[in-house]
DSSP file (Angstrom, degrees, kcal/mol; ACC not computed):
  #  RESIDUE AA STRUCTURE BP1 BP2  ACC     N-H-->O    O-->H-N    N-H-->O    O-->H-N    TCO  KAPPA ALPHA  PHI   PSI    X-CA   Y-CA   Z-CA
    1    1 A X              0   0    0      0, 0.0     2,-0.0     0, 0.0     0, 0.0   0.000 360.0 360.0 360.0 127.7    1.5   25.1   -9.4
    2    2 A X     >  -     0   0    0      1,-0.1     4,-2.2     4,-0.0     5,-0.1  -0.243 360.0-102.8 -80.3 172.3    4.8   24.2  -11.0
    3    3 A X  H  > S+     0   0    0      1,-0.2     4,-2.2     2,-0.2     5,-0.2   0.854 119.1  54.5 -64.7 -37.0    5.2   22.5  -14.4
    4    4 A X  H  > S+     0   0    0      1,-0.2     4,-2.1     2,-0.2    -1,-0.2   0.936 110.3  46.0 -63.5 -45.5    6.0   19.1  -12.9
    5    5 A X  H  > S+     0   0    0      1,-0.2     4,-2.5     2,-0.2    -2,-0.2   0.891 110.6  53.7 -65.4 -38.8    2.8   19.1  -10.9
    6    6 A X  H  X S+     0   0    0     -4,-2.2     4,-2.3     1,-0.2    -1,-0.2   0.903 108.7  49.6 -59.9 -41.4    0.8   20.3  -13.9
    7    7 A X  H  X S+     0   0    0     -4,-2.2     4,-2.2     2,-0.2    -2,-0.2   0.900 110.0  50.4 -65.9 -41.0    2.1   17.4  -15.9
    8    8 A X  H  X S+     0   0    0     -4,-2.1     4,-2.0     1,-0.2    -2,-0.2   0.923 111.2  48.9 -61.9 -43.9    1.2   14.9  -13.1
    9    9 A X  H  X S+     0   0    0     -4,-2.5     4,-2.3     1,-0.2    -2,-0.2   0.894 109.3  52.5 -62.3 -40.2   -2.3   16.3  -13.0
   10   10 A X  H  X S+     0   0    0     -4,-2.3     4,-1.9     1,-0.2    -1,-0.2   0.897 107.9  51.9 -63.0 -39.9   -2.6   16.0  -16.8
   11   11 A X  H  < S+     0   0    0     -4,-2.2    -1,-0.2     1,-0.2    -2,-0.2   0.897 110.1  48.4 -64.4 -39.8   -1.6   12.4  -16.6
   12   12 A X  H >< S+     0   0    0     -4,-2.0     3,-1.4     1,-0.2    -2,-0.2   0.906 109.7  52.0 -65.9 -40.9   -4.3   11.7  -14.0
   13   13 A X  H 3< S+     0   0    0     -4,-2.3     3,-0.4     1,-0.3    -1,-0.2   0.861 109.8  50.0 -62.8 -35.8   -6.9   13.5  -16.0
   14   14 A X  T 3X S+     0   0    0     -4,-1.9     4,-2.7     1,-0.2    -1,-0.3  -0.002  74.4 124.0 -93.2  29.6   -6.0   11.3  -19.1
   15   15 A X  H <> S+     0   0    0     -3,-1.4     4,-2.0     1,-0.2    -1,-0.2   0.922  73.9  46.1 -55.9 -50.8   -6.2    8.1  -17.1
   16   16 A X  H  4>S+     0   0    0     -3,-0.4     5,-3.4     1,-0.2    -1,-0.2   0.887 113.4  50.1 -64.0 -37.9   -8.7    6.4  -19.4
   17   17 A X  H >45S+     0   0    0      3,-0.2     3,-1.3     1,-0.2    -1,-0.2   0.910 107.9  54.4 -64.1 -41.4   -6.8    7.5  -22.4
   18   18 A X  H 3<5S+     0   0    0     -4,-2.7    -2,-0.2     1,-0.3    -1,-0.2   0.887 113.2  41.2 -59.7 -41.4   -3.6    6.1  -20.9
   19   19 A X  T 3<5S-     0   0    0     -4,-2.0    -1,-0.3    -5,-0.2    -2,-0.2   0.275 115.1-117.2 -91.7  11.1   -5.2    2.7  -20.4
   20   20 A X  T < 5 +     0   0    0     -3,-1.3     2,-0.3     1,-0.2    -3,-0.2   0.910  59.9 158.0  56.4  47.9   -6.9    2.9  -23.8
   21   21 A X      < -     0   0    0     -5,-3.4    -1,-0.2    -6,-0.1     2,-0.2  -0.775  39.4-126.0-104.7 147.5  -10.4    2.9  -22.3
   22   22 A X    >   -     0   0    0     -2,-0.3     3,-1.5     1,-0.1    -1,-0.0  -0.493  30.9-107.0 -84.3 160.7  -13.6    4.1  -23.9
   23   23 A X  T 3  S+     0   0    0      1,-0.3    -1,-0.1    -2,-0.2    -2,-0.0   0.824 120.9  47.0 -58.2 -32.0  -15.8    6.6  -22.1
   24   24 A X  T 3  S+     0   0    0      2,-0.1    -1,-0.3     0, 0.0     2,-0.2   0.488  83.6 118.3 -91.6  -3.0  -18.4    3.9  -21.4
   25   25 A X    <   -     0   0    0     -3,-1.5     2,-0.6     1,-0.1    -4,-0.1  -0.435  56.3-145.4 -67.1 133.3  -15.9    1.3  -20.1
   26   26 A X        -     0   0    0     -2,-0.2     2,-0.1     0, 0.0    -2,-0.1  -0.896  16.5-132.2-102.6 121.5  -16.4    0.2  -16.6
   27   27 A X        -     0   0    0     -2,-0.6     2,-0.2     1,-0.1    -6,-0.0  -0.437  20.7-109.6 -76.0 144.2  -13.2   -0.5  -14.7
   28   28 A X     >  -     0   0    0     -2,-0.1     4,-2.1     1,-0.1     3,-0.2  -0.487  23.5-130.0 -67.0 137.7  -12.9   -3.7  -12.6
   29   29 A X  H  > S+     0   0    0      1,-0.2     4,-2.8     2,-0.2     5,-0.2   0.869 107.6  56.8 -63.3 -36.9  -12.8   -2.9   -8.9
   30   30 A X  H  > S+     0   0    0      1,-0.2     4,-2.3     2,-0.2    -1,-0.2   0.909 108.0  49.2 -58.7 -40.3   -9.6   -5.0   -8.3
   31   31 A X  H  > S+     0   0    0     -3,-0.2     4,-2.6     2,-0.2    -2,-0.2   0.933 111.9  48.1 -62.2 -47.2   -7.9   -2.8  -10.9
   32   32 A X  H  X S+     0   0    0     -4,-2.1     4,-2.0     1,-0.2    -2,-0.2   0.915 112.9  47.4 -61.6 -44.7   -9.1    0.4   -9.3
   33   33 A X  H  X S+     0   0    0     -4,-2.8     4,-1.9     2,-0.2    -1,-0.2   0.892 114.0  46.3 -68.3 -39.2   -8.0   -0.7   -5.8
   34   34 A X  H  X S+     0   0    0     -4,-2.3     4,-2.5    -5,-0.2    -1,-0.2   0.901 111.5  51.9 -69.6 -38.6   -4.6   -1.8   -7.0
   35   35 A X  H  X S+     0   0    0     -4,-2.6     4,-2.7    -5,-0.2    -2,-0.2   0.865 107.7  53.7 -62.6 -34.8   -4.1    1.4   -9.0
   36   36 A X  H  X S+     0   0    0     -4,-2.0     4,-2.5     2,-0.2    -1,-0.2   0.917 108.4  48.5 -64.6 -43.3   -5.0    3.3   -5.8
   37   37 A X  H  X S+     0   0    0     -4,-1.9     4,-1.8     2,-0.2    -2,-0.2   0.918 112.6  48.9 -61.6 -43.1   -2.3    1.5   -3.9
   38   38 A X  H  X S+     0   0    0     -4,-2.5     4,-0.9     2,-0.2    -2,-0.2   0.922 110.4  51.0 -62.3 -44.3    0.1    2.3   -6.7
   39   39 A X  H >< S+     0   0    0     -4,-2.7     3,-0.8     1,-0.2    -2,-0.2   0.908 110.1  49.1 -60.9 -43.1   -0.9    5.9   -6.6
   40   40 A X  H >< S+     0   0    0     -4,-2.5     3,-1.9     1,-0.2     4,-0.4   0.816 100.1  65.8 -67.0 -29.6   -0.4    6.1   -2.9
   41   41 A X  H >< S+     0   0    0     -4,-1.8     3,-1.3     1,-0.3    -1,-0.2   0.799  89.5  67.2 -62.1 -25.6    3.1    4.5   -3.2
   42   42 A X  T << S+     0   0    0     -4,-0.9    -1,-0.3    -3,-0.8    -2,-0.2   0.632  89.3  65.4 -70.8 -11.5    4.1    7.6   -5.1
   43   43 A X  T <  S+     0   0    0     -3,-1.9    -1,-0.3    -4,-0.2    -2,-0.2   0.684  81.2 102.6 -79.0 -19.1    3.8    9.6   -1.9
   44   44 A X    <   -     0   0    0     -3,-1.3    24,-0.2    -4,-0.4     6,-0.1  -0.363  54.0-164.9 -69.6 142.8    6.6    7.6   -0.3
   45   45 A X        +     0   0    0     22,-0.4    -1,-0.1     4,-0.1    23,-0.1   0.296  43.2 137.3-103.0   5.6   10.0    9.3    0.0
   46   46 A X        -     0   0    0     21,-0.4    32,-0.1     3,-0.2     4,-0.0  -0.257  46.7-153.4 -61.2 135.9   11.8    6.0    0.7
   47   47 A X  S    S+     0   0    0     30,-0.1    -1,-0.1     1,-0.1     3,-0.1   0.769  91.4  44.0 -77.3 -27.3   15.0    5.4   -1.1
   48   48 A X  S    S-     0   0    0      1,-0.3     2,-0.3     0, 0.0    -1,-0.1   0.921 126.8  -8.9 -87.6 -48.6   14.8    1.7   -1.1
   49   49 A X        -     0   0    0      2,-0.0     2,-0.7    18,-0.0    -1,-0.3  -0.922  52.3-143.4-159.2 124.6   11.2    0.9   -2.0
   50   50 A X        -     0   0    0     -2,-0.3     2,-0.4    -3,-0.1    -9,-0.1  -0.829  30.5-177.1 -92.1 117.0    8.0    2.9   -2.5
   51   51 A X        -     0   0    0     -2,-0.7    16,-1.6   -10,-0.1     2,-0.3  -0.932   9.1-171.5-121.3 137.9    5.1    0.9   -1.2
   52   52 A X  E     -A   66   0A   0     -2,-0.4    67,-2.2    14,-0.2    68,-0.4  -0.906   2.0-166.1-126.5 157.3    1.4    1.7   -1.2
   53   53 A X  E     -AB  65 118A   0     12,-2.4    12,-2.1    -2,-0.3     2,-0.4  -0.993   7.1-166.1-144.4 144.3   -1.6    0.1    0.4
   54   54 A X  E     -AB  64 117A   0     63,-2.8    63,-3.1    -2,-0.3     2,-0.5  -0.989   9.9-155.4-134.7 124.6   -5.4    0.3    0.0
   55   55 A X  E     -AB  63 116A   0      8,-3.4     7,-2.9    -2,-0.4     8,-1.3  -0.865  14.8-172.6-102.5 131.6   -7.8   -1.2    2.5
   56   56 A X  E     +AB  61 115A   0     59,-2.9    59,-3.2    -2,-0.5     2,-0.4  -0.974  10.9 180.0-129.0 135.6  -11.3   -2.1    1.2
   57   57 A X  E >  S-A   60   0A   0      3,-2.6     3,-1.6    -2,-0.4    57,-0.1  -0.995  75.5  -7.2-135.4 131.4  -14.4   -3.3    3.1
   58   58 A X  T 3  S-     0   0    0     -2,-0.4    -1,-0.1    55,-0.3     3,-0.1   0.856 130.3 -54.9  53.3  38.9  -17.7   -4.0    1.4
   59   59 A X  T 3  S+     0   0    0      1,-0.2     2,-0.4    56,-0.0    -1,-0.3   0.595 117.6 107.3  76.2  11.1  -16.4   -2.7   -1.9
   60   60 A X  E <  S-A   57   0A   0     -3,-1.6    -3,-2.6     0, 0.0     2,-0.4  -0.951  74.7-114.2-123.9 142.0  -15.4    0.7   -0.5
   61   61 A X  E     +A   56   0A   0     -2,-0.4    -5,-0.3    -5,-0.2     3,-0.1  -0.599  33.9 172.8 -71.7 125.2  -12.0    2.1    0.3
   62   62 A X  E     -     0   0A   0     -7,-2.9     2,-0.3    -2,-0.4    -6,-0.2   0.650  63.0  -6.8-106.6 -21.7  -11.7    2.6    4.0
   63   63 A X  E     -A   55   0A   0     -8,-1.3    -8,-3.4     2,-0.0    -1,-0.4  -0.971  52.9-161.2-168.0 154.5   -8.1    3.6    4.3
   64   64 A X  E     +A   54   0A   0     -2,-0.3     2,-0.3   -10,-0.2   -10,-0.2  -0.946  15.4 174.8-136.3 159.0   -4.9    4.0    2.3
   65   65 A X  E     -A   53   0A   0    -12,-2.1   -12,-2.4    -2,-0.3     2,-0.3  -0.982  14.4-161.7-157.3 167.2   -1.2    4.2    3.3
   66   66 A X  E     -A   52   0A   0     -2,-0.3     2,-0.3   -14,-0.2   -14,-0.2  -0.970  40.6 -88.4-148.2 158.6    2.3    4.4    2.1
   67   67 A X        +     0   0    0    -16,-1.6   -21,-0.4    -2,-0.3   -22,-0.4  -0.549  67.6 131.7 -74.8 131.6    5.7    3.8    3.7
   68   68 A X  E     -E   94   0B   0     26,-1.8    26,-3.6    -2,-0.3     3,-0.1  -0.977  59.2 -74.8-165.6 168.3    7.0    6.9    5.4
   69   69 A X  E    S-E   93   0B   0     -2,-0.3    24,-0.2    24,-0.3     3,-0.1  -0.321  70.4 -78.8 -65.6 159.9    8.5    8.5    8.4
   70   70 A X    >   -     0   0    0     22,-0.6     3,-2.7     1,-0.1     5,-0.2  -0.234  63.3 -80.1 -60.6 154.0    6.0    9.1   11.3
   71   71 A X  T 3  S+     0   0    0      1,-0.3    -1,-0.1    -3,-0.1     3,-0.1  -0.335 122.4  18.7 -56.5 131.7    3.7   12.1   11.0
   72   72 A X  T 3  S+     0   0    0      1,-0.3    -1,-0.3    -3,-0.1    -2,-0.1   0.373  99.0 128.3  85.1  -4.0    5.6   15.2   12.0
   73   73 A X  S <  S-     0   0    0     -3,-2.7    -1,-0.3     1,-0.1     3,-0.1  -0.171  77.1-101.8 -75.5 176.1    9.0   13.4   11.5
   74   74 A X        -     0   0    0      1,-0.2    -1,-0.1    -3,-0.1    -3,-0.1   0.624  56.5-141.2 -76.3 -12.3   11.8   14.8    9.4
   75   75 A X        -     0   0    0     -5,-0.2     2,-0.3    17,-0.1    -1,-0.2  -0.049  26.8 -64.5  76.2 175.2   10.9   12.5    6.5
   76   76 A X        -     0   0    0     -3,-0.1     2,-0.4    -7,-0.1     5,-0.1  -0.772  43.2-159.4 -99.1 145.0   13.4   10.8    4.2
   77   77 A X    >   -     0   0    0     -2,-0.3     3,-1.5     3,-0.1   -30,-0.1  -0.960  23.4-128.9-122.8 147.4   15.7   12.6    1.9
   78   78 A X  T 3  S+     0   0    0     -2,-0.4    -1,-0.1     1,-0.3    -2,-0.0   0.675 106.0  56.1 -68.3 -16.7   17.4   11.1   -1.1
   79   79 A X  T 3  S+     0   0    0      2,-0.1     2,-0.4    -3,-0.0    -1,-0.3   0.448  99.1  67.6 -98.4   1.2   20.8   12.3    0.0
   80   80 A X  S <  S-     0   0    0     -3,-1.5     2,-0.4     0, 0.0    -3,-0.1  -0.909  80.3-123.5-117.4 149.7   20.8   10.7    3.4
   81   81 A X        -     0   0    0     -2,-0.4     2,-0.2    -5,-0.1    -2,-0.1  -0.735  26.2-123.7 -89.9 137.1   20.9    7.0    4.2
   82   82 A X        -     0   0    0     -2,-0.4     2,-0.2     1,-0.1    -6,-0.0  -0.533  28.6-107.3 -76.1 142.9   18.2    5.6    6.4
   83   83 A X        -     0   0    0     -2,-0.2     8,-3.2     7,-0.0     9,-0.6  -0.539  44.5-161.3 -67.9 135.7   19.2    3.8    9.6
   84   84 A X  B     -F   90   0C   0      6,-0.3     6,-0.2    -2,-0.2     2,-0.1  -0.867  13.5-130.9-123.2 152.9   18.6    0.0    9.0
   85   85 A X    >   -     0   0    0      4,-2.5     3,-1.6    -2,-0.3     6,-0.0  -0.236  49.2 -82.1 -86.2-174.5   18.2   -3.0   11.3
   86   86 A X  T 3  S+     0   0    0      1,-0.3    -1,-0.0     2,-0.1    -2,-0.0   0.736 130.4  53.4 -65.1 -22.8   20.2   -6.3   10.8
   87   87 A X  T 3  S-     0   0    0      2,-0.1    -1,-0.3     0, 0.0    -3,-0.0   0.506 120.4-106.3 -89.1  -3.3   17.7   -7.5    8.1
   88   88 A X  S <  S+     0   0    0     -3,-1.6     2,-0.2     1,-0.3    -2,-0.1   0.476  73.3 140.6  94.0   2.6   18.1   -4.3    6.1
   89   89 A X        -     0   0    0      1,-0.1    -4,-2.5     2,-0.0    -1,-0.3  -0.567  60.2-103.5 -81.0 143.8   14.7   -2.8    7.0
   90   90 A X  B     -F   84   0C   0     -2,-0.2    -6,-0.3    -6,-0.2    -1,-0.1  -0.435  22.3-158.6 -66.4 132.8   14.5    0.9    7.6
   91   91 A X  S    S+     0   0    0     -8,-3.2    -1,-0.1    -2,-0.2    -7,-0.1   0.604  87.2  54.9 -85.0 -13.3   14.2    1.8   11.3
   92   92 A X  S    S+     0   0    0     -9,-0.6   -22,-0.6   -23,-0.0    -1,-0.1   0.790  93.7  75.3 -92.7 -31.3   12.7    5.2   10.7
   93   93 A X  E     -E   69   0B   0    -24,-0.2     2,-0.4   -26,-0.0   -24,-0.3  -0.436  65.7-136.2 -93.7 159.1    9.7    4.4    8.5
   94   94 A X  E     -E   68   0B   0    -26,-3.6   -26,-1.8    -2,-0.1   -28,-0.1  -0.917  35.7-114.8-103.3 134.0    6.3    3.0    9.1
   95   95 A X     >  -     0   0    0     -2,-0.4     4,-2.7   -28,-0.2     5,-0.2  -0.273  22.2-112.3 -70.2 157.3    5.2    0.4    6.5
   96   96 A X  H  > S+     0   0    0      1,-0.2     4,-2.4     2,-0.2     5,-0.2   0.892 117.6  49.6 -56.5 -44.7    2.3    1.1    4.2
   97   97 A X  H  > S+     0   0    0      1,-0.2     4,-2.5     2,-0.2    -1,-0.2   0.911 111.9  48.3 -63.8 -42.4    0.1   -1.6    5.7
   98   98 A X  H  > S+     0   0    0      1,-0.2     4,-2.7     2,-0.2     5,-0.2   0.914 110.5  52.4 -62.4 -43.2    0.8   -0.3    9.3
   99   99 A X  H  X S+     0   0    0     -4,-2.7     4,-1.6     2,-0.2    -2,-0.2   0.929 112.6  43.7 -58.8 -49.0    0.0    3.3    8.1
  100  100 A X  H  X S+     0   0    0     -4,-2.4     4,-1.6     1,-0.2    -2,-0.2   0.909 116.0  46.9 -66.4 -42.7   -3.4    2.3    6.7
  101  101 A X  H  X S+     0   0    0     -4,-2.5     4,-2.2     1,-0.2    -2,-0.2   0.867 109.2  53.8 -69.8 -35.8   -4.3    0.1    9.6
  102  102 A X  H  X S+     0   0    0     -4,-2.7     4,-2.7     2,-0.2    -1,-0.2   0.865 104.8  55.5 -67.0 -34.5   -3.3    2.7   12.2
  103  103 A X  H  X S+     0   0    0     -4,-1.6     4,-1.8    -5,-0.2    -1,-0.2   0.940 108.5  48.0 -60.0 -46.1   -5.6    5.2   10.5
  104  104 A X  H  X>S+     0   0    0     -4,-1.6     5,-2.7     1,-0.2     4,-0.6   0.908 111.7  50.0 -60.8 -41.9   -8.5    2.8   10.9
  105  105 A X  H ><5S+     0   0    0     -4,-2.2     3,-0.7     1,-0.2    -1,-0.2   0.909 109.2  51.6 -63.3 -42.3   -7.6    2.3   14.6
  106  106 A X  H 3<5S+     0   0    0     -4,-2.7    -1,-0.2     1,-0.2    -2,-0.2   0.853 119.2  35.3 -63.4 -34.5   -7.4    6.0   15.3
  107  107 A X  H 3<5S-     0   0    0     -4,-1.8    -1,-0.2    -5,-0.2    -2,-0.2   0.284 110.9-112.4-108.0  10.0  -10.8    6.7   13.8
  108  108 A X  T <<5 +     0   0    0     -3,-0.7     2,-0.5    -4,-0.6    -3,-0.2   0.844  55.9 163.7  67.5  34.9  -12.6    3.5   14.8
  109  109 A X      < -     0   0    0     -5,-2.7    -1,-0.2    -6,-0.2     2,-0.2  -0.772  40.4-118.3 -91.1 126.6  -13.0    2.1   11.3
  110  110 A X        +     0   0    0     -2,-0.5    -1,-0.0     1,-0.1    23,-0.0  -0.406  33.0 175.0 -66.3 129.7  -13.8   -1.6   11.2
  111  111 A X    >   +     0   0    0     22,-0.2     3,-2.3    -2,-0.2    -1,-0.1   0.461  35.0 125.4-112.7  -6.3  -11.2   -3.8    9.5
  112  112 A X  T 3  S+     0   0    0      1,-0.3    23,-0.2    23,-0.1    22,-0.2  -0.355  87.5   3.0 -59.5 129.2  -12.7   -7.2   10.1
  113  113 A X  T 3  S+     0   0    0     21,-3.2    -1,-0.3     1,-0.2   -55,-0.3   0.590  98.0 145.3  68.7  14.3  -13.1   -9.1    6.8
  114  114 A X    <   -     0   0    0     -3,-2.3    22,-2.3    20,-0.2    23,-1.2  -0.347  47.7-125.6 -75.0 162.5  -11.5   -6.2    4.9
  115  115 A X  E     -Bc  56 137A   0    -59,-3.2   -59,-2.9    21,-0.2     2,-0.5  -0.930  17.6-150.3-110.0 134.7   -9.3   -6.8    1.8
  116  116 A X  E     -Bc  55 138A   0     21,-2.7    23,-3.0    -2,-0.4     2,-0.5  -0.925   7.3-166.0-109.6 122.4   -5.8   -5.3    1.7
  117  117 A X  E     +Bc  54 139A   0    -63,-3.1   -63,-2.8    -2,-0.5     2,-0.3  -0.915  17.2 172.5-103.2 130.0   -4.3   -4.3   -1.6
  118  118 A X  E     -Bc  53 140A   0     21,-2.5    23,-1.7    -2,-0.5   -65,-0.2  -0.990  39.8-139.3-141.5 149.1   -0.5   -3.7   -1.5
  119  119 A X  E    S+     0   0A   0    -67,-2.2    23,-1.3    -2,-0.3     2,-0.4   0.653  97.0  35.5 -80.1 -14.8    2.2   -3.0   -4.1
  120  120 A X  E    S- c   0 142A   0    -68,-0.4    23,-0.2    21,-0.2    -1,-0.2  -0.997  96.0-104.7-139.8 132.6    4.7   -5.2   -2.2
  121  121 A X        -     0   0    0     21,-2.6    28,-0.1    -2,-0.4    29,-0.1  -0.223  52.5 -93.6 -56.9 145.4    3.8   -8.4   -0.3
  122  122 A X        -     0   0    0     27,-0.1    27,-0.3     1,-0.1    28,-0.2  -0.223  31.0-127.3 -66.2 146.7    3.8   -7.9    3.5
  123  123 A X     >  -     0   0    0     26,-0.2     4,-2.4    -3,-0.1     5,-0.2  -0.274  39.2 -94.1 -76.1 174.6    6.9   -8.5    5.7
  124  124 A X  H  > S+     0   0    0      1,-0.2     4,-1.9     2,-0.2     5,-0.2   0.881 125.2  53.0 -63.1 -39.1    6.4  -10.7    8.8
  125  125 A X  H  > S+     0   0    0      1,-0.2     4,-1.6     2,-0.2    -1,-0.2   0.925 112.7  43.7 -63.4 -44.3    5.7   -7.7   11.1
  126  126 A X  H  > S+     0   0    0      1,-0.2     4,-2.7     2,-0.2    -1,-0.2   0.874 109.0  58.4 -68.4 -36.4    3.0   -6.4    8.9
  127  127 A X  H  X S+     0   0    0     -4,-2.4     4,-2.3     1,-0.2    -1,-0.2   0.905 105.0  50.7 -59.6 -41.3    1.6   -9.9    8.4
  128  128 A X  H  X S+     0   0    0     -4,-1.9     4,-2.3     1,-0.2    -1,-0.2   0.910 112.1  46.4 -62.5 -42.5    1.1  -10.2   12.2
  129  129 A X  H  X S+     0   0    0     -4,-1.6     4,-2.0     2,-0.2    -2,-0.2   0.882 110.0  54.2 -67.4 -38.5   -0.7   -6.9   12.3
  130  130 A X  H  <>S+     0   0    0     -4,-2.7     5,-1.8     2,-0.2     4,-0.4   0.921 110.7  45.8 -61.3 -45.2   -2.9   -7.9    9.3
  131  131 A X  H ><5S+     0   0    0     -4,-2.3     3,-1.4     1,-0.2    -2,-0.2   0.938 112.6  50.3 -63.1 -46.6   -4.0  -11.1   11.0
  132  132 A X  H 3<5S+     0   0    0     -4,-2.3    -1,-0.2     1,-0.3    -2,-0.2   0.812 106.5  56.4 -62.1 -30.5   -4.6   -9.3   14.3
  133  133 A X  T 3<5S-     0   0    0     -4,-2.0    -1,-0.3    -5,-0.1   -19,-0.2   0.545 114.2-116.6 -80.7  -7.0   -6.8   -6.7   12.4
  134  134 A X  T < 5 +     0   0    0     -3,-1.4   -21,-3.2    -4,-0.4   -20,-0.2   0.693  50.5 169.3  82.2  18.3   -9.0   -9.4   11.0
  135  135 A X      < -     0   0    0     -5,-1.8    -1,-0.2   -23,-0.2   -20,-0.2  -0.426  19.4-163.4 -63.4 136.9   -8.1   -8.8    7.3
  136  136 A X        +     0   0    0    -22,-2.3    23,-2.1     1,-0.3     2,-0.3   0.693  65.7  22.5 -98.2 -20.9   -9.6  -11.7    5.3
  137  137 A X  E     -cd 115 159A   0    -23,-1.2   -21,-2.7    21,-0.2     2,-0.4  -0.998  55.8-160.4-151.4 141.1   -7.6  -11.3    2.0
  138  138 A X  E     -cd 116 160A   0     21,-2.9    23,-2.6    -2,-0.3     2,-0.5  -0.991   6.9-171.8-124.1 126.3   -4.3   -9.8    0.8
  139  139 A X  E     -cd 117 161A   0    -23,-3.0   -21,-2.5    -2,-0.4     2,-0.3  -0.978  13.2-175.2-117.6 121.3   -3.7   -9.0   -2.8
  140  140 A X  E     -cd 118 162A   0     21,-2.3    23,-3.6    -2,-0.5   -21,-0.2  -0.858  24.7-157.1-121.8 153.6   -0.2   -8.0   -3.7
  141  141 A X  E    S+     0   0A   0    -23,-1.7     2,-0.3    -2,-0.3   -21,-0.2   0.911  79.4  22.6 -91.5 -54.4    1.5   -6.7   -6.8
  142  142 A X  E    S-c  120   0A   0    -23,-1.3   -21,-2.6   -24,-0.2     2,-0.5  -0.854  80.3-115.5-118.1 152.3    5.2   -7.6   -6.3
  143  143 A X        -     0   0    0     -2,-0.3     4,-0.1   -23,-0.2     2,-0.1  -0.738  26.1-126.1 -91.8 130.0    6.8  -10.1   -4.0
  144  144 A X        -     0   0    0     -2,-0.5   -22,-0.1     2,-0.2    -1,-0.0  -0.378  27.5-112.6 -66.3 149.9    9.0   -8.9   -1.1
  145  145 A X  S    S+     0   0    0      1,-0.1     2,-0.5     2,-0.1    -1,-0.1   0.744 109.0  52.7 -61.5 -24.4   12.5  -10.5   -1.1
  146  146 A X    >   -     0   0    0      1,-0.1     3,-0.5     4,-0.0     4,-0.2  -0.965  69.5-168.5-113.7 120.0   11.7  -12.4    2.1
  147  147 A X  T 3>  +     0   0    0     -2,-0.5     4,-2.0     1,-0.2     3,-0.3   0.259  57.2 106.1 -97.1  14.3    8.4  -14.4    1.8
  148  148 A X  H 3> S+     0   0    0      1,-0.2     4,-2.3     2,-0.2    -1,-0.2   0.813  77.1  59.6 -63.6 -27.4    7.9  -15.3    5.5
  149  149 A X  H <> S+     0   0    0     -3,-0.5     4,-2.1   -27,-0.3    -1,-0.2   0.912 106.0  46.8 -64.4 -42.7    5.1  -12.7    5.7
  150  150 A X  H  > S+     0   0    0     -3,-0.3     4,-2.4   -28,-0.2    -2,-0.2   0.911 111.8  50.9 -64.4 -43.1    3.2  -14.5    2.9
  151  151 A X  H  X S+     0   0    0     -4,-2.0     4,-2.4     1,-0.2    -2,-0.2   0.912 109.6  50.9 -60.2 -43.1    3.8  -17.9    4.7
  152  152 A X  H  X S+     0   0    0     -4,-2.3     4,-1.4     1,-0.2    -1,-0.2   0.920 110.3  49.1 -61.3 -45.3    2.5  -16.4    8.0
  153  153 A X  H  <>S+     0   0    0     -4,-2.1     5,-2.6     1,-0.2     3,-0.2   0.917 111.4  49.2 -61.3 -44.3   -0.7  -15.1    6.3
  154  154 A X  H ><5S+     0   0    0     -4,-2.4     3,-1.7     1,-0.2    -1,-0.2   0.902 108.9  52.1 -63.9 -41.2   -1.4  -18.5    4.6
  155  155 A X  H 3<5S+     0   0    0     -4,-2.4    -1,-0.2     1,-0.3    -2,-0.2   0.789 107.2  54.2 -65.0 -26.3   -0.8  -20.4    7.9
  156  156 A X  T 3<5S-     0   0    0     -4,-1.4    -1,-0.3    -3,-0.2    -2,-0.2   0.280 121.0-111.4 -89.6  10.6   -3.4  -18.0    9.5
  157  157 A X  T < 5 +     0   0    0     -3,-1.7     2,-0.4     1,-0.2    -3,-0.2   0.785  65.9 150.8  63.8  30.4   -5.9  -18.9    6.8
  158  158 A X      < -     0   0    0     -5,-2.6     2,-0.4    -6,-0.1    -1,-0.2  -0.794  52.2-117.2 -87.1 133.7   -5.8  -15.4    5.1
  159  159 A X  E     -d  137   0A   0    -23,-2.1   -21,-2.9    -2,-0.4     2,-0.4  -0.589  34.9-167.3 -71.3 128.1   -6.5  -15.6    1.4
  160  160 A X  E     +d  138   0A   0     -2,-0.4     2,-0.4   -23,-0.2   -21,-0.2  -0.981  10.6 172.1-123.8 127.0   -3.4  -14.5   -0.4
  161  161 A X  E     -d  139   0A   0    -23,-2.6   -21,-2.3    -2,-0.4     2,-0.5  -0.990  28.7-133.3-134.6 142.6   -3.3  -13.6   -4.1
  162  162 A X  E     -d  140   0A   0     -2,-0.4     2,-0.5   -23,-0.2   -21,-0.2  -0.834  29.2-125.5 -91.2 130.4   -0.8  -12.1   -6.5
  163  163 A X              0   0    0    -23,-3.6   -24,-0.0    -2,-0.5   -46,-0.0  -0.633 360.0 360.0 -76.3 122.7   -2.3   -9.4   -8.7
  164  164 A X              0   0    0     -2,-0.5    -1,-0.2     0, 0.0   -23,-0.1   0.378 360.0 360.0-116.6 360.0   -1.6  -10.2  -12.3
């Protein structure tokens, strides 16, 4: 294990100290789930935006995801530019929400009425998939530059909240 990885592990171990928590403090589940999404975002190699997602059903994490190249793909490297579509979205990567929902689909995990925590509000493509998957609530940390995904979710009667 190299020094960088050791330092990352030390930071995780000192989580409660970092947030100035006492040993007996009980963390709020919304905090834990959003921190999980943030932690998963650190797995992304994307040059533009590292996004993480955590799917929760009945108070339990059922899946997590981050934006990345498809499994077995070459991945992103910081010295190459990703191919982009006309809106500026990467053509190579799968979004964090798609990644988490596809895991559930592959393994037959129920997503109806689940809550999705994400570090970036969903784009319109992800919003459509979220509605189709039966997600009941989306909690996001930062707002994506194009808010049509949020509008789509609201029109579909999905509860949308910004995590503060």
